[in-house]
Backbone bond lengths (Angstrom), bond angles and torsions (degrees), N, CA, C in turn:
res aa  C-N    CA-C-N  psi(-1)  N-CA   C-N-CA  omega(-1)  CA-C   N-CA-C  phi
1 X - - - 1.454 - - 1.520 109.11 -
2 X 1.321 115.75 126.85 1.457 121.10 -179.82 1.520 109.54 -78.07
3 X 1.316 114.94 122.87 1.467 119.48 179.09 1.522 110.98 -141.35
4 X 1.327 115.10 146.54 1.446 122.76 170.66 1.513 107.67 -124.61
5 X 1.317 116.62 135.55 1.462 120.99 -178.20 1.522 109.60 -127.95
6 X 1.341 115.53 122.39 1.467 120.99 -179.83 1.534 110.06 -91.36
7 X 1.313 115.50 147.30 1.457 121.07 175.59 1.526 109.23 -158.39
8 X 1.329 115.34 169.41 1.449 120.29 174.09 1.512 115.94 105.35
9 X 1.311 117.24 -2.66 1.454 119.44 179.76 1.524 111.81 -71.28
10 X 1.323 115.12 174.75 1.448 120.13 178.82 1.512 111.65 167.61
11 X 1.319 114.48 -170.24 1.463 122.18 178.13 1.525 108.51 -99.32
12 X 1.311 116.14 129.06 1.459 120.60 -178.58 1.519 109.02 -141.51
13 X 1.313 116.17 149.34 1.459 119.81 178.53 1.520 110.75 -78.14
14 X 1.317 117.71 155.18 1.463 119.83 175.22 1.526 110.62 -53.50
15 X 1.310 114.89 137.17 1.461 120.89 -176.35 1.510 114.13 90.15
16 X 1.306 116.80 -8.88 1.449 121.32 -178.95 1.530 113.09 -82.29
17 X 1.335 113.79 -175.85 1.462 120.32 -176.73 1.525 110.90 -132.53
18 X 1.306 114.81 153.24 1.462 123.21 172.09 1.505 108.18 -145.21
19 X 1.310 116.40 153.66 1.466 120.70 172.44 1.526 108.02 -123.07
20 X 1.316 114.62 120.05 1.463 121.37 177.05 1.522 109.69 -93.29
21 X 1.315 114.69 147.90 1.463 120.77 177.81 1.520 110.27 -120.11
22 X 1.301 115.83 144.68 1.461 123.43 175.03 1.523 106.36 -128.32
23 X 1.315 115.68 99.68 1.461 120.98 -176.27 1.518 110.40 -94.13
24 X 1.315 115.58 131.17 1.465 121.20 -178.77 1.514 111.38 -101.78
25 X 1.303 115.94 145.28 1.466 121.46 171.84 1.527 108.51 -138.74
26 X 1.319 115.42 146.17 1.445 120.09 178.15 1.524 113.87 89.76
27 X 1.323 117.46 -5.46 1.455 120.99 177.29 1.527 108.73 -161.05
28 X 1.327 115.60 168.81 1.461 120.79 -179.36 1.514 109.87 -100.45
29 X 1.317 115.37 119.80 1.461 121.29 -177.11 1.519 113.59 -57.93
30 X 1.324 116.22 -34.14 1.459 121.09 -173.39 1.535 113.05 -53.53
31 X 1.309 116.67 -29.34 1.462 120.36 -173.10 1.531 113.74 -88.77
32 X 1.312 116.45 -0.25 1.457 119.79 -173.99 1.523 111.30 -131.16
33 X 1.326 114.52 156.56 1.451 119.63 167.53 1.514 108.25 -80.04
34 X 1.328 115.75 142.71 1.455 121.73 177.20 1.519 107.80 -125.90
35 X 1.315 114.67 131.90 1.457 119.70 179.73 1.513 112.06 -114.66
36 X 1.329 114.99 146.60 1.464 121.36 170.12 1.531 107.80 -104.68
37 X 1.305 115.10 137.70 1.453 122.41 -179.52 1.528 107.94 -131.21
38 X 1.327 116.50 164.41 1.455 119.28 175.43 1.525 109.86 -147.54
39 X 1.317 113.85 154.04 1.463 120.00 176.57 1.521 108.73 -134.89
40 X 1.308 114.90 114.70 1.457 121.02 177.40 1.524 109.14 -87.62
41 X 1.323 117.34 157.10 1.473 119.73 -179.76 1.523 111.57 -55.74
42 X 1.308 115.71 128.89 1.462 120.81 177.94 1.513 115.57 75.49
43 X 1.332 116.34 7.15 1.464 119.60 -178.18 1.516 110.19 -123.04
44 X 1.316 115.01 161.70 1.459 119.71 177.38 1.525 109.92 -76.47
45 X 1.319 114.03 154.04 1.459 119.57 175.82 1.525 109.44 -66.15
46 X 1.318 116.63 139.37 1.453 120.62 -177.98 1.525 111.14 -133.66
47 X 1.317 114.92 154.15 1.452 119.99 176.07 1.509 110.38 -76.94
48 X 1.326 116.61 139.80 1.456 122.53 -178.73 1.525 110.60 -110.95
49 X 1.323 116.37 -48.23 1.454 119.59 -174.98 1.508 109.16 -159.87
50 X 1.339 115.20 158.95 1.457 121.04 -179.16 1.513 109.06 -143.96
51 X 1.316 115.61 141.82 1.466 120.39 169.98 1.514 107.65 -125.77
52 X 1.317 115.79 126.13 1.458 120.72 -178.21 1.523 111.50 -91.42
53 X 1.327 115.23 171.64 1.458 120.22 -177.34 1.519 111.87 -63.15
54 X 1.327 117.28 -25.71 1.461 120.02 178.98 1.527 112.27 -85.88
55 X 1.342 116.14 2.30 1.456 120.83 178.07 1.512 114.65 90.67
56 X 1.313 117.59 -6.32 1.456 119.52 178.95 1.527 109.71 -69.36
57 X 1.313 115.84 148.99 1.465 121.29 -175.04 1.518 110.98 -128.82
58 X 1.313 115.55 157.10 1.456 121.31 175.05 1.509 108.98 -146.20
59 X 1.331 115.17 157.62 1.466 120.64 -175.16 1.520 110.71 -141.35
60 X 1.318 114.96 149.12 1.453 118.94 169.68 1.525 108.56 -67.29
61 X 1.315 116.06 149.01 1.463 119.94 -178.63 1.524 111.94 -56.47
62 X 1.314 115.99 -34.05 1.463 121.03 -175.05 1.542 113.00 -67.58
63 X 1.333 116.83 -18.61 1.473 119.31 -177.45 1.517 112.43 -118.91
64 X 1.318 116.75 -4.95 1.462 120.40 -176.94 1.527 110.64 -58.58
65 X 1.330 115.77 132.38 1.446 121.00 -179.35 1.513 113.55 88.78
66 X 1.338 117.17 -12.64 1.475 120.78 179.77 1.530 112.34 -114.66
67 X 1.320 116.72 -32.53 1.469 121.95 -177.92 1.517 109.22 -107.45
68 X 1.330 115.60 146.98 1.452 121.48 176.47 1.521 109.27 -134.81
69 X 1.325 115.70 125.84 1.464 120.63 176.87 1.524 108.50 -98.70
70 X 1.324 115.79 141.78 1.463 119.63 179.62 1.521 109.26 -150.61
71 X 1.326 114.47 168.89 1.468 120.15 -176.40 1.519 109.75 -134.03
72 X 1.322 117.05 134.58 1.464 122.67 174.34 1.522 106.88 -112.42
73 X 1.320 116.09 103.36 1.463 120.31 -175.86 1.531 111.48 -63.72
74 X 1.308 117.44 -38.02 1.462 120.94 -177.70 1.527 111.55 -63.55
75 X 1.333 115.79 -32.71 1.462 120.17 -179.55 1.532 111.55 -98.97
76 X 1.314 116.31 -0.84 1.473 120.44 -179.77 1.529 110.75 51.96
77 X 1.317 114.61 45.59 1.470 121.64 -173.04 1.521 110.34 -136.39
78 X 1.316 115.70 141.26 1.459 122.95 172.02 1.520 108.24 -108.62
79 X 1.312 116.33 137.79 1.453 122.08 -178.79 1.527 110.89 -113.54
80 X 1.307 114.61 155.15 1.452 121.22 170.35 1.531 106.41 -129.51
81 X 1.327 114.99 103.53 1.463 120.75 176.35 1.517 108.08 -84.09
82 X 1.327 115.70 122.05 1.461 120.78 -177.07 1.508 109.36 -116.87
83 X 1.305 116.48 116.29 1.454 122.55 179.28 1.523 110.08 -115.49
84 X 1.313 115.77 164.56 1.471 121.65 178.08 1.510 110.84 49.94
85 X 1.307 115.51 47.90 1.462 119.88 -175.13 1.520 112.00 -65.92
86 X 1.317 114.56 144.76 1.461 122.93 -178.70 1.528 109.55 -119.13
87 X 1.322 118.10 156.62 1.469 119.05 176.73 1.522 113.09 -53.87
88 X 1.305 117.21 -32.68 1.467 119.96 -178.94 1.524 113.09 -73.54
89 X 1.332 117.41 -5.25 1.456 120.30 172.79 1.534 112.02 -83.55
90 X 1.325 116.10 -6.62 1.457 120.27 178.29 1.523 110.18 -59.80
91 X 1.316 116.27 125.04 1.459 121.92 -176.19 1.524 109.14 -178.55
92 X 1.318 115.29 169.64 1.454 120.96 166.11 1.529 106.21 -90.93
93 X 1.313 115.45 128.59 1.454 121.64 -177.14 1.525 109.83 -104.71
94 X 1.328 114.67 136.38 1.446 122.66 -178.24 1.522 110.05 -128.27
95 X 1.316 116.21 151.39 1.451 119.25 168.81 1.529 108.00 -116.01
96 X 1.310 115.89 156.32 1.456 120.83 -177.07 1.511 110.06 -152.53
97 X 1.311 114.00 155.04 1.467 121.43 177.93 1.522 109.46 -72.88
98 X 1.307 114.78 136.71 1.450 122.30 -175.91 1.519 109.70 68.04
99 X 1.261 117.93 173.43 1.470 123.18 -176.79 1.509 108.87 -125.40
100 X 1.305 113.81 65.48 1.456 120.05 -179.13 1.527 109.87 -89.71
101 X 1.302 118.07 165.59 1.475 118.97 170.20 1.525 108.82 -57.38
102 X 1.326 116.72 144.52 1.469 120.84 -174.16 1.521 112.03 -56.72
103 X 1.317 116.96 -32.47 1.471 120.22 -177.81 1.524 113.23 -69.77
104 X 1.311 117.26 -10.77 1.462 120.17 -178.56 1.510 113.78 -83.42
105 X 1.317 117.02 -9.74 1.466 120.41 -176.97 1.518 110.10 -95.31
106 X 1.338 115.32 136.59 1.468 120.21 177.69 1.520 111.88 -92.63
107 X 1.332 116.08 -30.03 1.458 119.48 -174.53 1.529 109.70 -129.34
108 X 1.315 114.61 143.73 1.450 121.90 177.46 1.517 110.14 -129.19
109 X 1.320 115.21 155.45 1.449 119.62 173.50 1.513 110.98 -76.42
110 X 1.326 115.88 -168.96 1.473 119.90 -178.37 1.516 112.13 -74.36
111 X 1.308 117.20 -24.38 1.451 120.34 -177.85 1.516 112.33 74.12
112 X 1.315 114.90 176.88 1.456 120.80 177.15 1.525 108.38 -135.71
113 X 1.322 115.93 132.46 1.456 120.93 -173.80 1.529 110.71 -82.42
114 X 1.313 115.55 129.52 1.466 122.21 173.16 1.525 107.25 -116.72
115 X 1.312 115.80 123.56 1.469 121.42 178.07 1.514 108.97 -123.51
116 X 1.316 115.34 121.60 1.455 121.00 179.32 1.525 107.85 -110.51
117 X 1.304 115.23 110.32 1.468 119.45 -174.29 1.531 109.50 -159.11
118 X 1.322 114.47 147.46 1.464 119.33 175.51 1.518 110.34 -93.25
């Protein structure tokens, strides 16, 4: 069974850092693109970052230079390192197979809550 499980969220002060994990089971991450998405209260879900099977990465303008996506093949896990966090980064973060527009997905995992607040 193909599953992705998000973890690593929490409460952090502005300027702080968190590392989110997206652990895969039932398939090998290396062969697929994996995207990170987020949904803030009252807002639509949006794409944050993507890592493709060839290792290339992309970022939303709002997080470029602050977030870094990476993949650990041995752990079959994709990470999202988030630095210089801002209150506007507060959202539930999700990972998903492939890097499609958020509206293309029918099902999402539980996600992990990130709250940036003093």
